[in-house]
C-alpha positions as CSV (number, residue, x, y, z in Angstrom):
1,M,-22.3,-2.6,-107.4
2,S,-19.3,-5.1,-107.2
3,K,-16.0,-3.8,-105.9
4,V,-12.5,-5.1,-106.8
5,L,-9.4,-4.3,-104.8
6,L,-6.2,-4.4,-106.8
7,I,-2.8,-4.8,-105.2
8,N,0.4,-3.8,-107.1
9,G,3.3,-5.4,-105.5
10,S,5.9,-3.8,-107.8
11,P,8.2,-1.0,-106.5
12,H,7.7,0.8,-109.8
13,M,4.5,2.8,-109.7
14,N,4.2,3.0,-113.5
15,G,6.0,-0.2,-114.5
16,C,5.1,-3.5,-116.2
17,T,2.7,-4.7,-113.5
18,A,0.9,-1.4,-113.4
19,A,0.4,-1.5,-117.1
20,A,-1.3,-4.9,-116.8
21,L,-3.5,-3.8,-113.9
22,E,-4.5,-0.6,-115.7
23,E,-5.8,-2.7,-118.6
24,M,-8.0,-4.6,-116.2
25,I,-9.2,-1.4,-114.5
26,R,-10.4,0.1,-117.8
27,V,-12.6,-3.0,-118.3
28,F,-13.9,-3.0,-114.8
29,E,-14.9,0.6,-115.1
30,E,-16.7,-0.1,-118.4
31,E,-18.5,-3.0,-116.7
32,G,-19.6,-0.7,-113.8
33,V,-17.3,-2.4,-111.2
34,E,-15.8,-0.1,-108.5
35,T,-12.0,-0.4,-108.2
36,E,-9.4,0.7,-105.8
37,L,-5.6,0.3,-106.5
38,I,-3.1,0.0,-103.7
39,R,0.6,0.4,-104.5
40,L,2.8,-1.2,-101.9
41,G,6.0,-2.4,-103.6
42,N,8.1,0.4,-102.2
43,K,6.9,0.3,-98.6
44,P,8.9,-1.2,-95.8
45,I,6.7,-4.2,-95.0
46,R,8.1,-6.8,-92.7
47,G,7.1,-10.5,-92.7
48,C,4.9,-12.5,-90.3
49,I,6.7,-13.6,-87.1
50,A,4.0,-16.2,-86.2
51,C,3.4,-14.5,-82.8
52,G,-0.3,-15.3,-82.8
53,S,-1.3,-11.8,-81.5
54,C,-3.7,-11.4,-84.4
55,S,-6.0,-14.1,-82.9
56,K,-6.5,-11.9,-79.9
57,L,-6.4,-8.5,-81.5
58,G,-8.3,-9.2,-84.7
59,R,-5.5,-7.5,-86.7
60,C,-1.8,-7.8,-87.3
61,V,0.3,-6.7,-84.3
62,F,2.5,-4.7,-86.7
63,D,0.5,-1.6,-87.6
64,D,2.6,-0.4,-90.6
65,D,-0.3,1.3,-92.3
66,A,-0.4,-1.3,-95.1
67,V,-1.7,-4.6,-93.9
68,N,-4.4,-3.6,-91.4
69,E,-5.6,-0.7,-93.5
70,T,-5.9,-3.0,-96.6
71,A,-7.6,-5.7,-94.6
72,A,-10.6,-3.4,-93.9
73,K,-10.9,-2.7,-97.7
74,F,-10.4,-6.4,-98.5
75,E,-13.3,-7.3,-96.2
76,E,-15.7,-4.9,-98.1
77,A,-14.5,-6.0,-101.6
78,D,-16.1,-8.7,-103.8
79,G,-12.8,-9.5,-105.5
80,L,-9.0,-9.2,-105.1
81,V,-6.4,-8.9,-107.9
82,V,-2.8,-9.3,-106.8
83,G,-0.1,-8.2,-109.3
84,S,3.6,-8.9,-109.0
85,P,6.8,-8.7,-111.0
86,V,8.9,-11.9,-111.2
87,Y,12.0,-11.9,-109.0
88,Y,14.1,-15.0,-109.3
89,G,11.2,-17.1,-110.4
90,S,8.9,-15.9,-107.6
91,P,6.7,-12.9,-106.6
92,N,8.7,-10.1,-105.0
93,G,9.5,-10.4,-101.3
94,T,7.6,-7.3,-100.1
95,L,4.4,-8.6,-101.6
96,L,4.8,-12.1,-100.1
97,S,5.4,-10.6,-96.7
98,F,2.3,-8.5,-97.1
99,L,0.1,-11.3,-98.3
100,D,1.2,-13.7,-95.5
101,R,0.2,-11.1,-92.9
102,L,-2.9,-9.9,-94.7
103,F,-4.4,-13.4,-95.1
104,Y,-3.4,-14.8,-91.8
105,S,-4.2,-11.9,-89.5
106,S,-7.5,-10.8,-90.9
107,P,-10.4,-12.5,-89.0
108,F,-13.1,-12.1,-91.6
109,S,-14.1,-14.9,-94.0
110,K,-12.7,-14.7,-97.6
111,H,-15.1,-17.4,-98.6
112,M,-16.5,-16.8,-102.1
113,K,-14.6,-13.6,-102.7
114,V,-13.1,-13.9,-106.2
115,G,-9.3,-13.9,-106.6
116,A,-7.0,-13.3,-109.5
117,A,-3.2,-13.3,-109.8
118,V,-1.4,-11.2,-112.4
119,V,2.4,-11.5,-113.0
120,S,4.8,-9.6,-115.2
121,C,8.2,-10.8,-116.4
122,R,10.8,-10.2,-119.0
123,R,11.2,-13.8,-120.0
124,G,10.7,-16.7,-117.5
125,G,9.5,-17.4,-114.0
126,N,5.9,-16.3,-114.7
127,T,4.1,-19.6,-114.1
128,A,6.0,-20.4,-110.9
129,S,5.1,-16.9,-109.6
130,F,1.5,-17.3,-110.7
131,D,1.2,-20.6,-108.8
132,V,2.5,-19.1,-105.6
133,L,0.0,-16.2,-105.7
134,N,-3.0,-18.5,-106.4
135,K,-2.4,-20.5,-103.3
136,Y,-3.4,-17.6,-101.1
137,F,-6.9,-17.7,-102.8
138,T,-7.4,-21.5,-102.9
139,I,-6.5,-22.0,-99.2
140,S,-9.1,-19.3,-98.3
141,G,-12.1,-20.6,-100.2
142,M,-11.8,-18.0,-102.9
143,P,-12.9,-18.9,-106.4
144,V,-10.0,-18.1,-108.8
145,A,-10.8,-16.2,-112.0
146,S,-9.2,-17.4,-115.2
147,S,-8.7,-15.9,-118.6
148,T,-7.8,-17.1,-122.1
149,Y,-4.1,-17.8,-121.1
150,W,-2.1,-17.6,-117.9
151,N,-2.6,-14.2,-116.4
152,Q,0.8,-12.7,-117.4
153,V,2.4,-10.0,-119.5
154,H,5.9,-9.8,-120.9
155,G,8.3,-6.9,-121.1
156,F,11.2,-5.1,-119.5
157,T,9.4,-1.8,-119.4
158,A,5.7,-0.6,-119.4
159,E,6.1,0.3,-123.0
160,D,7.2,-3.2,-123.8
161,V,4.1,-4.5,-122.1
162,K,1.9,-2.3,-124.2
163,K,3.3,-4.1,-127.2
164,D,2.3,-7.5,-125.7
165,L,-1.0,-7.5,-127.4
166,E,-1.9,-11.0,-126.3
167,G,-1.0,-10.3,-122.7
168,L,-3.2,-7.2,-122.7
169,Q,-6.0,-9.2,-124.2
170,V,-5.6,-11.7,-121.4
171,M,-5.9,-8.9,-118.9
172,R,-9.1,-7.7,-120.5
173,N,-10.7,-11.1,-120.7
174,L,-9.6,-11.7,-117.1
175,A,-11.4,-8.6,-115.9
176,R,-14.6,-9.6,-117.8
177,N,-14.5,-13.1,-116.5
178,M,-13.9,-11.9,-113.0
179,T,-16.9,-9.4,-113.3
180,F,-19.1,-12.3,-114.5
181,L,-18.0,-14.5,-111.7
182,M,-18.6,-11.9,-109.0
183,R,-22.1,-11.2,-110.3
184,A,-22.9,-14.9,-110.6
185,I,-21.8,-15.6,-107.0
186,A,-23.9,-12.6,-105.8
187,D,-27.0,-14.0,-107.6
188,A,-26.4,-17.5,-106.3
189,K,-26.0,-16.2,-102.8
190,E,-29.4,-14.6,-103.0
191,K,-31.0,-17.9,-104.3
192,Y,-29.1,-20.6,-102.4
193,G,-26.8,-19.0,-99.9
194,Y,-23.1,-19.7,-99.7
195,P,-21.9,-23.3,-99.6
196,L,-21.2,-24.7,-96.1
197,A,-17.5,-24.4,-95.2
198,E,-16.5,-26.9,-92.5
199,H,-13.6,-26.0,-90.1
200,D,-13.8,-28.5,-87.3
201,A,-11.0,-30.9,-88.4
202,F,-7.4,-29.8,-88.0
203,T,-4.8,-32.4,-88.7
204,S,-1.5,-31.7,-87.0
205,F,-0.4,-35.2,-86.2
206,P,0.4,-34.4,-82.5
207,D,0.9,-38.1,-81.7
208,G,3.7,-38.3,-84.2
209,L,1.9,-40.9,-86.4
């Protein structure tokens, strides 16, 4: 059985972002996909300080019960959904601090885990936030699941989002597409194995050229 880990970066437990993720969870459960939802928007999560300790410890040096605990669950999951409200045209700061540390400090390969970003906003800033979140997936060799429009819902409250019928439809289609992609990757892994991921080259221009 496939498993999807969903991260709600909003500080509002039952807000707009939650309404979007709940629509996805319903479809995942219908499809027989195991889900786990983590709410972290109201937790005091500090940013990465680039200390490099994670390369020796195999985990983030700051053990704030969010990043390292989630990393273990992320390692076991086949897919990751990251949801965020839009703050000043960007994902919220707590979520970005969390994702920086989660992706950088966890030593396991994210290669071929399926990623999906979901954003909620009142009016604007959605596509810019969507772009920021997708970069965590694409730099990690994670296929990005798409839907029938950008993965976004509109509203000032959860009740508003429930009236965004197209947005909810996008969430349902996203969950179905993500389920299909996870299953297709699992089948291909059995037949062909994962594609080779080279890591030998590291361009840092140390000679200044």
